[in-house]
C-alpha positions as CSV (number, residue, x, y, z in Angstrom):
1,M,82.3,-50.2,-141.6
2,K,81.1,-48.0,-144.4
3,K,78.3,-46.6,-141.9
4,G,81.0,-45.8,-139.3
5,I,83.1,-44.3,-142.5
6,I,80.0,-42.1,-143.6
7,I,79.4,-40.8,-140.0
8,I,83.1,-40.0,-139.5
9,L,82.9,-37.5,-143.0
10,V,79.7,-36.1,-141.8
11,L,81.5,-35.0,-138.9
12,L,84.3,-33.6,-140.7
13,L,81.9,-31.9,-142.8
14,L,80.3,-30.5,-139.4
15,S,83.5,-29.1,-138.2
16,S,84.6,-28.0,-141.1
17,I,81.4,-25.7,-141.4
18,V,81.5,-24.7,-137.9
19,V,85.4,-23.3,-138.4
20,I,84.1,-21.8,-141.6
21,L,81.2,-20.3,-139.6
22,N,83.7,-19.0,-136.7
23,L,86.6,-17.2,-139.5
24,K,83.4,-15.3,-141.1
25,P,83.2,-12.1,-139.6
26,K,80.5,-11.3,-136.9
27,K,78.1,-8.9,-138.1
28,L,78.5,-5.7,-136.1
29,E,74.8,-3.9,-134.8
30,R,74.8,-0.5,-134.7
31,T,71.6,-0.3,-132.4
32,I,70.7,-2.4,-129.8
33,N,67.9,-2.2,-127.4
34,G,67.3,1.3,-128.7
35,I,71.0,2.5,-128.4
36,T,73.0,3.6,-131.2
37,T,76.7,4.2,-131.6
38,S,78.9,5.2,-134.1
39,A,81.9,2.9,-132.9
40,R,82.4,0.3,-131.3
41,I,85.7,-2.4,-130.3
42,Y,85.6,-5.9,-131.4
43,D,87.5,-8.1,-130.8
44,G,90.5,-6.1,-130.1
45,G,90.1,-4.0,-133.0
46,F,88.0,0.0,-133.6
47,Y,85.5,-0.2,-135.3
48,L,83.8,2.8,-137.2
49,Y,80.4,3.2,-138.6
50,E,80.0,3.6,-142.3
51,E,77.2,4.0,-144.4
52,N,77.3,-0.2,-145.3
53,G,77.9,-1.1,-141.9
54,F,81.2,-1.0,-139.2
55,K,85.0,-1.2,-140.8
56,E,87.8,-1.9,-138.6
57,T,89.8,1.3,-138.6
58,F,93.3,2.6,-137.1
59,V,92.6,5.5,-135.4
60,K,95.0,7.9,-137.2
61,G,95.5,11.5,-136.8
62,V,96.5,14.4,-134.2
63,N,95.3,16.2,-131.1
64,I,94.2,19.8,-131.7
65,G,95.0,22.4,-129.4
66,A,92.4,25.6,-128.0
67,T,94.6,28.5,-128.9
68,L,96.5,30.5,-131.3
69,P,99.5,32.9,-130.8
70,G,98.6,36.0,-128.4
71,Y,95.9,33.9,-126.5
72,F,96.3,31.8,-123.4
73,P,94.2,28.0,-123.7
74,G,91.0,29.5,-121.7
75,E,90.8,32.0,-124.1
76,L,89.8,29.9,-127.2
77,G,90.8,32.0,-129.7
78,I,90.5,30.1,-133.1
79,N,87.5,31.1,-135.1
80,K,85.5,28.6,-137.5
81,E,87.2,29.9,-140.9
82,T,90.7,28.8,-139.1
83,Y,88.8,25.1,-138.3
84,L,87.7,24.7,-141.4
85,R,91.4,25.5,-142.9
86,W,93.1,23.0,-140.6
87,F,90.5,20.7,-140.9
88,H,90.7,20.7,-144.6
89,Q,95.0,20.1,-144.2
90,I,94.9,17.3,-141.6
91,S,92.3,15.2,-143.7
92,E,94.8,16.1,-146.8
93,M,97.2,14.6,-144.5
94,H,95.1,11.4,-144.9
95,A,94.2,11.5,-141.4
96,N,90.6,10.1,-139.9
97,T,90.2,11.5,-136.3
98,I,91.1,14.7,-134.5
99,R,91.3,14.3,-130.2
100,V,90.5,17.5,-128.3
101,Y,91.1,17.7,-124.3
102,T,88.5,19.6,-123.4
103,T,85.0,21.8,-124.2
104,M,85.5,23.9,-127.0
105,K,83.7,27.1,-128.6
106,P,80.9,26.4,-131.0
107,A,82.8,27.4,-133.6
108,F,84.8,24.1,-133.6
109,Y,81.4,22.0,-133.6
110,D,80.0,24.3,-136.2
111,A,83.3,23.9,-138.4
112,L,83.4,19.8,-138.0
113,Y,79.4,19.7,-139.1
114,E,80.2,22.0,-142.2
115,F,83.7,20.2,-143.5
116,N,81.3,16.8,-142.8
117,Q,78.9,17.5,-145.0
118,T,80.8,18.5,-148.2
119,S,83.7,16.5,-147.5
120,Q,84.1,12.4,-148.8
121,N,86.9,11.7,-146.4
122,K,85.2,12.6,-142.7
123,L,87.3,13.7,-139.5
124,Y,85.9,11.9,-136.7
125,V,86.7,13.0,-133.0
126,M,87.8,11.4,-129.8
127,H,86.5,13.7,-127.3
128,G,88.1,14.8,-124.0
129,V,86.9,16.1,-120.5
130,W,89.5,17.9,-118.6
131,L,89.5,18.3,-114.9
132,N,91.0,21.5,-113.5
133,E,94.5,20.7,-112.4
134,D,94.4,24.3,-109.9
135,L,91.8,22.5,-108.0
136,I,93.2,19.0,-108.0
137,K,96.1,21.0,-106.3
138,E,94.0,22.7,-103.8
139,I,91.4,19.5,-103.1
140,K,94.0,16.6,-103.8
141,D,90.1,14.6,-103.1
142,P,87.3,14.3,-105.9
143,Y,84.5,14.0,-103.2
144,G,86.0,17.1,-101.2
145,Q,84.7,20.2,-100.4
146,D,81.3,18.4,-101.4
147,N,82.1,16.2,-104.3
148,L,83.4,19.4,-106.0
149,L,85.9,17.5,-108.4
150,I,83.6,14.6,-109.3
151,N,80.9,16.7,-109.6
152,E,82.7,19.3,-111.9
153,F,84.3,16.4,-114.1
154,I,80.5,14.9,-115.1
155,K,78.8,18.2,-115.3
156,D,81.6,18.9,-118.0
157,A,81.1,15.9,-119.8
158,T,77.1,15.8,-119.8
159,D,77.3,19.6,-120.8
160,L,79.4,17.7,-123.8
161,V,77.0,15.4,-124.3
162,D,74.1,17.7,-125.2
163,I,76.8,19.9,-127.0
164,F,77.1,16.6,-129.2
165,H,73.6,16.4,-130.3
166,G,73.4,20.8,-130.7
167,N,71.0,21.1,-127.9
168,K,73.4,23.4,-125.3
169,T,73.8,27.0,-124.3
170,L,76.9,27.6,-122.0
171,E,76.8,30.3,-120.0
172,P,80.2,32.9,-120.0
173,R,82.6,31.9,-117.6
174,P,86.3,33.4,-117.5
175,G,88.5,30.2,-119.1
176,F,85.8,27.9,-120.4
177,A,84.1,27.7,-123.5
178,S,80.5,29.3,-124.1
179,G,78.4,29.9,-126.5
180,V,75.3,28.5,-128.2
181,Y,75.6,24.7,-129.9
182,T,73.1,24.1,-132.5
183,K,75.2,22.0,-134.4
184,D,74.4,17.8,-134.2
185,V,78.0,16.1,-134.4
186,S,77.0,13.5,-132.7
187,D,78.0,10.8,-135.6
188,Y,81.0,12.3,-135.7
189,I,82.0,12.1,-132.2
190,I,83.5,8.3,-131.9
191,S,84.8,8.6,-128.4
192,W,85.6,9.2,-124.7
193,V,89.0,9.8,-124.0
194,L,88.3,11.3,-119.8
195,G,90.5,12.8,-118.1
196,I,94.3,14.2,-118.2
197,E,98.0,13.4,-117.5
198,W,97.2,11.6,-113.2
199,D,99.9,13.2,-111.1
200,P,100.3,10.6,-108.7
201,E,100.3,12.2,-105.5
202,F,96.8,12.8,-106.3
203,V,95.9,9.4,-107.3
204,M,98.0,7.9,-104.0
205,T,96.0,10.8,-101.9
206,T,92.3,9.7,-103.3
207,N,93.5,6.1,-102.7
208,A,94.4,7.2,-99.2
209,L,91.3,9.3,-98.2
210,N,89.1,6.7,-99.7
211,N,90.3,3.4,-98.9
212,E,86.9,1.5,-98.4
213,D,85.3,2.3,-101.5
214,T,87.0,-0.3,-103.6
215,V,83.5,-1.3,-105.1
216,Y,81.4,0.5,-108.0
217,D,78.2,-1.2,-109.6
218,G,76.5,1.1,-111.7
219,N,74.3,1.2,-114.6
220,Y,77.0,0.6,-117.7
221,L,80.1,0.0,-115.2
222,Y,81.6,-1.9,-112.6
223,T,84.6,-2.6,-111.2
224,Q,86.4,-5.7,-110.1
225,N,89.8,-5.0,-107.4
226,A,89.6,-1.6,-108.1
227,S,91.3,1.0,-106.0
228,P,89.5,3.9,-104.7
229,F,91.1,6.3,-107.9
230,E,89.9,3.4,-110.4
231,V,86.2,3.4,-108.6
232,F,86.3,7.2,-109.0
233,L,87.0,6.9,-112.7
234,A,84.2,4.7,-113.2
235,K,81.1,6.7,-111.7
236,V,82.6,9.5,-114.1
237,G,82.5,7.4,-117.0
238,D,79.1,5.4,-116.0
239,A,77.5,8.6,-115.5
240,V,78.6,10.1,-118.6
241,L,77.4,6.8,-120.6
242,S,74.2,7.0,-118.2
243,Y,73.0,9.9,-119.1
244,E,73.5,9.7,-123.1
245,A,71.8,6.5,-123.3
246,L,69.1,7.9,-121.3
247,T,68.4,11.7,-123.1
248,Y,69.6,10.9,-126.8
249,K,69.6,6.6,-127.0
250,E,72.9,7.2,-128.0
251,T,76.5,5.8,-126.9
252,R,80.3,5.6,-128.1
253,P,83.2,3.7,-126.6
254,L,85.2,4.6,-123.2
255,S,88.7,5.3,-122.5
256,Y,90.0,6.9,-120.3
257,T,93.4,9.6,-120.4
258,N,96.8,7.7,-118.9
259,W,100.5,8.5,-119.3
260,L,103.4,6.2,-118.2
261,T,104.1,7.8,-114.9
262,T,100.5,6.0,-113.6
263,D,100.5,2.9,-116.1
264,P,99.4,-0.6,-114.5
265,L,103.5,-1.8,-115.3
266,I,105.9,-2.1,-112.6
267,H,109.9,-0.1,-113.6
268,I,112.2,-1.1,-111.4
269,N,114.6,0.8,-112.9
270,E,112.8,4.0,-112.1
271,P,115.2,6.4,-110.6
272,D,112.6,8.8,-109.9
273,P,110.2,7.0,-106.9
274,K,107.1,9.4,-108.3
275,E,107.7,8.0,-111.5
276,D,106.2,4.7,-110.9
277,M,104.5,5.1,-107.2
278,V,101.2,4.2,-107.8
279,S,99.1,2.4,-111.1
280,V,95.7,3.2,-112.4
281,N,94.7,-0.1,-114.7
282,V,91.5,0.7,-116.2
283,E,91.2,-3.2,-117.0
284,H,89.6,-3.1,-113.4
285,I,86.9,-1.1,-114.9
286,R,84.5,-3.5,-116.2
287,L,81.4,-3.3,-119.3
288,K,77.9,-4.4,-118.3
289,D,76.1,-5.7,-121.6
290,K,75.0,-2.1,-122.1
291,A,78.0,-0.7,-122.8
292,F,78.2,-2.2,-125.9
293,A,80.1,0.4,-127.9
294,G,83.5,-1.0,-125.7
295,Q,86.5,0.4,-123.5
296,F,89.9,0.7,-124.5
297,A,93.0,2.1,-122.8
298,S,94.3,5.2,-124.1
299,Y,98.2,6.4,-123.1
300,H,100.1,9.3,-123.9
301,V,103.9,7.7,-124.5
302,Y,106.8,9.8,-125.6
303,P,110.1,8.3,-126.2
304,Y,112.2,9.8,-123.9
305,Y,110.3,10.4,-120.3
306,P,110.2,9.0,-117.5
307,E,113.8,7.9,-117.2
308,F,112.9,4.4,-117.4
309,M,112.5,4.4,-121.1
310,N,116.2,5.0,-121.0
311,H,117.2,2.6,-118.3
312,S,115.3,-0.1,-118.0
313,E,117.3,-3.2,-118.6
314,S,113.7,-5.5,-120.0
315,L,113.0,-2.8,-122.9
316,K,116.6,-2.4,-123.3
317,D,117.1,-6.5,-123.9
318,E,114.3,-6.4,-126.4
319,Y,115.4,-5.6,-129.6
320,D,119.0,-5.2,-131.4
321,P,119.5,-2.2,-132.1
322,I,117.9,-1.0,-129.0
323,N,114.2,0.4,-128.8
324,T,112.6,1.4,-125.9
325,Y,110.0,2.5,-127.2
326,K,108.6,-0.6,-129.8
327,A,109.9,-2.7,-126.8
328,Y,107.4,-0.5,-124.0
329,L,104.6,-0.4,-126.7
330,K,104.6,-4.3,-126.8
331,K,104.5,-4.9,-123.2
332,L,101.9,-2.6,-122.6
333,N,100.1,-3.9,-125.3
334,K,100.5,-7.0,-123.8
335,F,99.8,-6.6,-120.6
336,H,95.6,-5.3,-121.9
337,K,92.7,-7.2,-122.7
338,M,91.3,-4.1,-124.8
339,P,93.2,-2.3,-127.4
340,V,95.4,0.5,-126.7
341,L,95.6,3.7,-128.6
342,V,98.5,6.0,-128.2
343,A,96.7,9.2,-127.9
344,E,99.3,11.2,-127.9
345,F,103.0,11.0,-129.5
346,G,105.9,13.1,-130.6
347,V,109.0,15.1,-130.6
348,P,109.2,19.3,-130.8
349,A,111.0,20.6,-133.9
350,S,113.0,23.3,-131.4
351,R,116.0,24.7,-130.5
352,G,116.3,24.2,-127.0
353,K,115.4,20.8,-125.3
354,A,114.7,18.9,-122.0
355,H,115.4,15.0,-122.5
356,D,117.5,12.6,-124.2
357,A,116.4,9.4,-125.2
358,K,119.4,7.7,-124.3
359,Y,119.5,5.2,-127.4
360,S,116.9,6.6,-130.5
361,G,118.2,9.8,-130.2
362,F,114.5,10.9,-130.4
363,N,115.1,13.9,-128.1
364,Q,112.7,16.3,-126.2
365,G,113.6,18.8,-128.6
366,G,116.5,19.3,-130.3
367,H,115.5,18.6,-133.7
368,T,115.0,19.9,-137.4
369,E,111.9,19.9,-139.0
370,K,112.6,17.4,-141.3
371,A,114.2,15.0,-138.3
372,Q,110.8,15.1,-136.5
373,G,108.8,13.6,-139.9
374,E,111.3,10.8,-139.5
375,I,110.9,10.7,-136.1
376,L,107.3,10.5,-136.2
377,A,107.1,8.2,-139.1
378,S,109.3,5.4,-137.3
379,M,107.4,5.7,-134.0
380,L,103.8,5.6,-135.7
381,K,105.2,1.9,-137.7
382,D,106.1,1.3,-134.1
383,I,102.7,1.6,-132.9
384,K,101.2,-0.3,-135.8
385,E,103.8,-2.8,-135.6
386,T,102.8,-3.6,-132.3
387,N,99.2,-3.8,-132.8
388,S,98.2,-0.9,-131.1
389,M,94.6,0.8,-131.8
390,G,95.7,3.8,-133.3
391,A,98.2,6.7,-133.2
392,L,97.3,10.5,-132.5
393,I,100.0,12.8,-133.0
394,F,101.1,15.7,-130.4
395,A,100.4,18.1,-131.8
396,W,98.4,19.6,-134.7
397,Q,100.2,23.5,-134.2
398,D,103.1,24.8,-132.0
399,E,101.9,26.8,-128.7
400,W,103.3,29.8,-128.0
401,F,101.8,29.9,-124.1
402,K,104.0,26.6,-123.1
403,R,106.7,26.5,-120.5
404,T,109.6,23.5,-120.3
405,W,110.7,23.0,-117.1
406,N,114.1,24.2,-117.6
407,T,113.7,27.5,-118.9
408,M,110.3,28.1,-117.2
409,D,112.4,30.5,-114.3
410,F,113.8,32.2,-117.0
411,D,110.8,33.7,-118.4
412,L,107.3,35.7,-117.7
413,S,104.7,33.5,-117.6
414,W,101.9,35.9,-117.9
415,Q,103.2,37.3,-121.5
416,R,104.7,34.0,-122.9
417,P,101.7,33.6,-125.2
418,F,102.9,37.0,-127.0
419,W,106.2,36.0,-128.3
420,S,107.8,32.8,-129.5
421,N,110.5,31.2,-127.6
422,V,112.6,28.5,-129.9
423,E,114.4,27.9,-126.4
424,T,111.4,26.1,-124.8
425,N,110.5,22.7,-126.5
426,E,106.9,22.4,-125.5
427,Q,106.4,25.4,-127.6
428,M,107.0,23.9,-131.0
429,F,105.9,20.3,-131.2
430,G,102.7,21.2,-134.1
431,L,102.9,20.0,-137.6
432,L,101.8,23.4,-138.2
433,S,104.1,26.2,-137.6
434,F,103.2,29.9,-136.4
435,E,105.7,31.8,-138.4
436,P,106.2,35.5,-136.8
437,G,105.1,38.7,-138.8
438,D,103.1,38.5,-142.0
439,Q,106.1,37.0,-143.7
440,L,110.0,36.4,-142.2
441,K,111.4,39.4,-142.0
442,V,115.0,38.0,-142.3
443,L,116.3,34.5,-144.2
444,L,119.6,33.4,-143.8
445,D,120.5,32.7,-147.0
446,G,123.4,35.0,-148.1
447,N,121.0,37.4,-149.9
448,T,120.8,40.7,-148.2
449,S,118.2,42.2,-150.2
450,E,115.6,42.4,-147.1
451,W,118.5,44.0,-145.3
452,K,118.2,47.3,-147.4
453,D,115.8,49.2,-145.7
454,I,117.2,48.4,-142.0
455,A,119.4,51.3,-140.4
456,Y,122.7,50.5,-139.5
457,I,124.0,51.0,-135.3
458,G,127.4,50.5,-136.5
459,N,129.5,50.8,-139.5
460,N,129.4,47.5,-140.4
461,L,126.2,46.1,-138.2
462,K,122.4,46.3,-139.0
463,V,120.2,44.8,-136.3
464,T,116.5,43.9,-136.5
465,Q,114.0,41.8,-134.8
466,D,110.4,39.9,-134.7
467,E,108.5,38.1,-132.1
468,R,111.1,35.0,-132.3
469,Y,114.4,36.4,-133.0
470,L,116.6,39.4,-132.8
471,Y,118.6,39.3,-136.4
472,L,121.8,40.4,-136.9
473,L,123.4,41.6,-140.4
474,I,127.6,42.0,-140.4
475,E,129.6,43.1,-143.4
476,K,132.6,41.8,-143.3
477,E,135.8,43.7,-143.6
478,E,138.0,40.5,-144.3
479,A,137.0,37.3,-145.5
480,N,138.1,35.0,-143.5
481,E,139.0,37.6,-140.0
482,P,137.2,35.8,-136.8
483,L,134.6,38.3,-135.7
484,Y,133.4,39.0,-132.1
485,I,130.1,40.3,-131.7
486,G,129.6,41.8,-127.7
487,I,126.1,42.6,-126.2
488,D,125.1,44.8,-123.3
489,T,121.5,44.1,-122.1
490,I,121.6,45.3,-118.3
491,P,123.7,48.3,-117.2
492,N,126.2,48.5,-114.6
493,Q,127.6,45.3,-114.9
494,G,129.4,43.3,-117.3
495,N,133.1,43.0,-118.8
496,L,135.1,45.8,-120.4
497,S,137.4,43.6,-121.7
498,V,138.1,39.9,-122.4
499,V,141.6,38.4,-122.6
500,D,140.8,35.4,-124.7
501,P,140.0,36.4,-127.6
502,N,142.2,40.1,-126.8
503,I,138.8,42.6,-126.9
504,Q,138.3,45.6,-125.4
505,F,134.3,46.8,-125.3
506,S,133.1,50.1,-124.9
507,R,130.8,49.7,-122.1
508,G,130.0,45.9,-120.1
509,A,129.0,43.5,-122.6
510,D,127.1,40.9,-120.4
511,F,127.2,38.5,-123.7
512,L,129.8,37.8,-126.7
513,V,128.7,36.2,-129.9
514,S,132.2,34.4,-131.4
515,F,132.5,33.4,-135.1
516,N,135.8,31.9,-135.0
517,E,136.8,27.7,-135.2
518,Q,133.3,27.2,-133.3
519,P,130.6,30.0,-133.5
520,R,128.6,30.2,-130.5
521,I,127.2,32.7,-127.5
522,Q,128.7,32.9,-124.5
523,V,127.5,34.4,-121.3
524,D,129.7,36.7,-118.6
525,P,129.5,33.9,-115.5
526,Y,128.2,36.9,-113.2
527,Y,125.0,37.1,-115.3
528,D,124.5,33.5,-116.4
529,P,121.4,32.4,-115.0
530,F,121.8,28.9,-115.2
531,S,125.0,29.0,-113.3
532,H,123.0,31.2,-110.6
533,L,120.4,28.3,-110.6
534,Y,121.6,25.5,-110.1
535,A,125.3,26.0,-108.8
536,E,124.4,28.6,-106.1
537,V,120.6,28.6,-105.8
538,L,120.0,24.6,-106.1
539,D,123.8,23.6,-105.0
540,M,124.2,21.2,-108.0
541,I,127.6,22.1,-109.8
542,E,130.4,23.5,-108.9
543,K,130.3,27.5,-109.3
544,P,132.2,28.6,-112.5
545,L,135.0,31.2,-112.2
546,G,134.6,34.3,-112.1
547,I,130.6,34.3,-111.1
548,D,130.9,36.6,-107.9
549,T,133.0,39.2,-109.9
550,I,131.8,42.1,-112.1
551,N,133.7,42.9,-115.1
552,G,136.2,39.7,-114.1
553,G,137.1,39.4,-117.9
554,I,135.3,36.2,-118.5
555,F,132.8,34.8,-120.7
556,I,131.4,31.1,-120.4
557,N,129.2,29.0,-122.3
558,R,125.9,29.2,-122.6
559,Y,123.7,25.5,-120.8
560,H,120.5,24.5,-120.4
561,A,120.0,21.8,-117.9
562,L,118.6,18.2,-118.9
563,S,118.5,15.8,-115.6
564,N,118.9,16.5,-112.6
565,A,122.0,13.6,-111.3
566,L,120.1,9.8,-111.2
567,S,120.9,6.7,-109.2
568,I,119.3,3.6,-111.2
569,P,118.0,1.3,-108.7
570,N,118.3,-2.1,-110.0
571,T,121.9,-1.6,-111.3
572,F,123.3,0.8,-108.9
573,E,124.6,3.1,-111.9
574,H,124.9,6.8,-110.9
575,I,124.6,9.5,-114.0
576,P,126.2,12.7,-112.8
577,F,123.8,16.4,-113.0
578,S,123.4,16.6,-117.0
579,K,123.2,19.5,-119.2
580,Y,123.8,20.8,-122.9
581,E,125.4,23.9,-124.4
582,A,122.4,25.8,-125.4
583,G,124.9,28.6,-127.1
584,L,126.3,26.7,-129.9
585,L,125.9,28.2,-133.1
586,T,124.2,25.9,-136.0
587,E,124.8,27.5,-140.0
588,G,122.4,26.8,-142.5
589,I,119.9,28.3,-144.5
590,S,116.7,29.7,-142.9
591,D,114.5,30.1,-146.0
592,P,111.4,27.1,-145.9
593,N,111.0,27.4,-149.8
594,D,115.0,26.6,-150.0
595,P,116.0,22.5,-150.6
596,T,118.8,22.6,-148.0
597,Y,116.5,24.4,-145.3
598,N,117.0,23.7,-141.9
599,S,114.6,24.7,-139.3
600,L,117.9,25.4,-136.5
601,A,119.9,27.4,-138.8
602,D,121.3,30.3,-135.8
603,Y,123.4,31.6,-139.1
604,Y,124.9,31.5,-142.6
605,E,128.1,33.0,-143.5
606,T,129.8,34.1,-146.9
607,D,133.0,36.1,-147.8
608,Q,130.9,39.2,-147.2
609,V,128.2,38.9,-144.7
610,I,126.8,37.0,-141.7
611,E,123.0,36.9,-141.0
612,L,122.5,35.8,-137.6
613,R,119.6,35.3,-135.2
614,I,119.6,35.0,-131.7
615,P,116.7,33.7,-129.4
616,Y,116.1,36.2,-127.0
617,L,116.4,33.9,-124.4
618,L,120.2,33.3,-124.8
619,L,120.3,36.9,-124.2
620,N,118.2,37.3,-120.5
621,I,115.2,38.9,-122.1
622,M,112.3,37.7,-120.2
623,D,109.8,39.2,-122.8
624,P,110.6,41.0,-125.9
625,S,106.7,42.1,-126.3
626,T,107.5,44.9,-123.5
627,K,110.8,44.6,-123.2
628,V,111.2,43.2,-119.7
629,R,114.8,41.8,-118.9
630,M,116.0,39.4,-116.3
631,A,117.3,41.7,-113.1
632,N,120.3,41.4,-111.3
633,F,119.6,38.2,-109.5
634,K,122.7,38.2,-106.9
635,G,121.5,37.1,-103.2
636,K,118.0,35.8,-104.8
637,F,116.3,32.5,-105.1
638,V,113.9,33.5,-108.2
639,F,114.6,35.5,-111.2
640,E,112.7,38.7,-111.6
641,G,112.3,41.3,-114.7
642,E,112.3,44.6,-115.1
643,K,112.2,47.4,-118.1
644,F,114.5,48.2,-120.1
645,E,114.2,50.5,-123.4
646,E,117.2,49.4,-125.2
647,I,120.1,47.2,-125.2
648,Y,124.0,47.7,-126.8
649,I,125.5,46.0,-129.9
650,G,128.6,45.8,-131.3
651,V,130.9,44.0,-133.6
652,G,135.1,43.3,-134.1
653,S,137.7,41.9,-134.6
654,E,140.4,40.8,-132.1
655,S,143.0,43.4,-130.5
656,R,140.3,46.1,-131.1
657,T,137.9,48.0,-129.5
658,V,134.4,46.8,-130.1
659,L,131.8,50.2,-130.2
660,L,128.5,48.9,-128.6
661,S,125.9,51.1,-129.8
662,P,122.4,50.9,-129.3
663,Y,119.3,49.0,-130.7
664,T,115.5,49.3,-128.9
665,W,112.5,48.6,-130.8
666,N,108.7,49.2,-130.2
667,N,106.7,46.8,-127.9
668,W,103.9,45.1,-128.6
669,H,100.0,44.0,-127.7
670,M,99.5,41.1,-129.9
671,P,101.6,39.2,-131.9
672,T,101.6,39.3,-136.0
673,Y,102.3,35.9,-137.2
674,H,101.4,33.8,-140.1
675,E,100.8,29.8,-140.7
676,R,103.3,27.3,-142.7
677,L,102.9,23.6,-142.1
678,K,106.3,22.6,-141.3
679,Q,108.6,19.6,-143.3
680,S,106.7,16.6,-140.8
681,Y,104.1,17.1,-142.1
682,Y,104.8,16.2,-145.2
683,I,106.7,13.7,-144.4
684,V,103.6,11.9,-141.6
685,K,101.3,12.6,-144.7
686,E,103.1,9.7,-146.9
687,V,103.1,7.4,-143.4
688,F,99.8,7.8,-142.9
689,K,98.8,6.9,-147.0
690,A,100.3,4.0,-146.2
691,Y,98.4,3.0,-143.1
692,Q,94.7,3.3,-144.9
């Protein structure tokens, strides 16, 4: 009996020891079989190597673009000093990671090396490899034209391996980084994030043209149940890992860019078939033992797009109050066996917007800087609470070269970097703003001291401008009298009078700015690009009254499109074409140092004056830097630009003739600007601090 009790006690003791040993974290090796890594994926977590070994780390940081105002991305206009300044600001925000999308010029890697040599809090890089989207559209197959796409993909990646180790010279070629790379930053490159947001048609075509290519067995990677497109990705990843291990005896975790459009989930409520027509599932790409650094899944996840984020019944029913963003992340993490990085997320602090988030209001635009920060904080919380591996905000800096689908027809693509278009939300995702001028020319705050050296163009009107706005100062004759501003930007059209309110103009006015119960900018329907595009060219909406009439005596509200009409497959709900009024004016103070600062302020009014700033695009100015307006578009399917020398502006009250006087400005070649950290930066800083 005693012997049996003793045996039982011994067995219990041994099982307890086994449990304790299993609870003790396994010591992760940095070097295995002579290959070294700076980071590892282990047991669902991301481990970063520090002096005393690997430490589980929540990845938190920003995506950095490759350019500044006045430059296209391929021109790579950022110098080392700028990168160093940014790295300090990013580190002070308690970030630990930067993501870049493509090969940068030597200044980036030199600055990274120098910063990390002296900083106690290191910054690490998740590095991307770009694939030429123009070539994708042209070739449509990674193996087409003698393997051109896959060869370029692998060549750019293996060149980057040499760059990480300070051992590369890239010869100049237009649109690409070049120079001599001498700094070994390999310890600070903690993963690959290969590729781009895949066009579903490229994925479909690759699968169709290579339907027998479904198995890959490489040195470091192999596939299981893979599509031809996933095999293509595996080949590239294997080539990259093999080259670095063979050449430098190093490796690092591997990931591939993905987004909701080609995620591996099924979205039965998605109204656009293209947004759920094909999947890219990296679970089909498996690691061999030699790829011990591991693999994770990377997704760009925004709260407003695709439309299933607004209309999916399963996401909608997950939380109360409804939080489709968190529900989606939970579903995505549950699907994957490997960790999930939210490699891009964010909302823009822009005047214009392009999509609405139905339940959260986390729209693609229309947010103040403060709201931007609060929304980022909310999404960060969702990302953390769904056990995602990390979160990289899009983006660190604003990008003036960007376009947005609902405004891109109204400007000149080749001139976008040279001015700041606040109606194009894609330009204003950054935590760092590029403000026009060496300093702000005009602050909307009722203090008119900055106007004292600016000449009148009328008895009570002053006008000036910068790379972002046309500014007006109106001196009132009576405190509470409604005022109306007429603006003529194109000759031989426009309204000479309007019935309600009863106003006459000295020349045809194309735009009317009203300061009455609801201040707004309106447009002559004959010169309204929104009505022309969506009513006449695309036949999506009804034609407004006066669209075919010069001097019809009508002004209509200024709109931007939000969405085509939608039919939700599972619920059979029909949602009509949607738009929003872009011409509504918001009162507020535009001084960033004022505690009541409103980054979306359009005007500020006192009993004596009104200070107003108008985005160029709302006046059909396609490029202010070269003074190009939208030409008469009647009978045309595209919008074309034409040069102008001056516009005409006047202000008056009802039952009077408003005298429109000429105003012009000097063209500019390169924009002037200065940097400013947005309010959102400081909000994110506090959240990142809490996620140590």
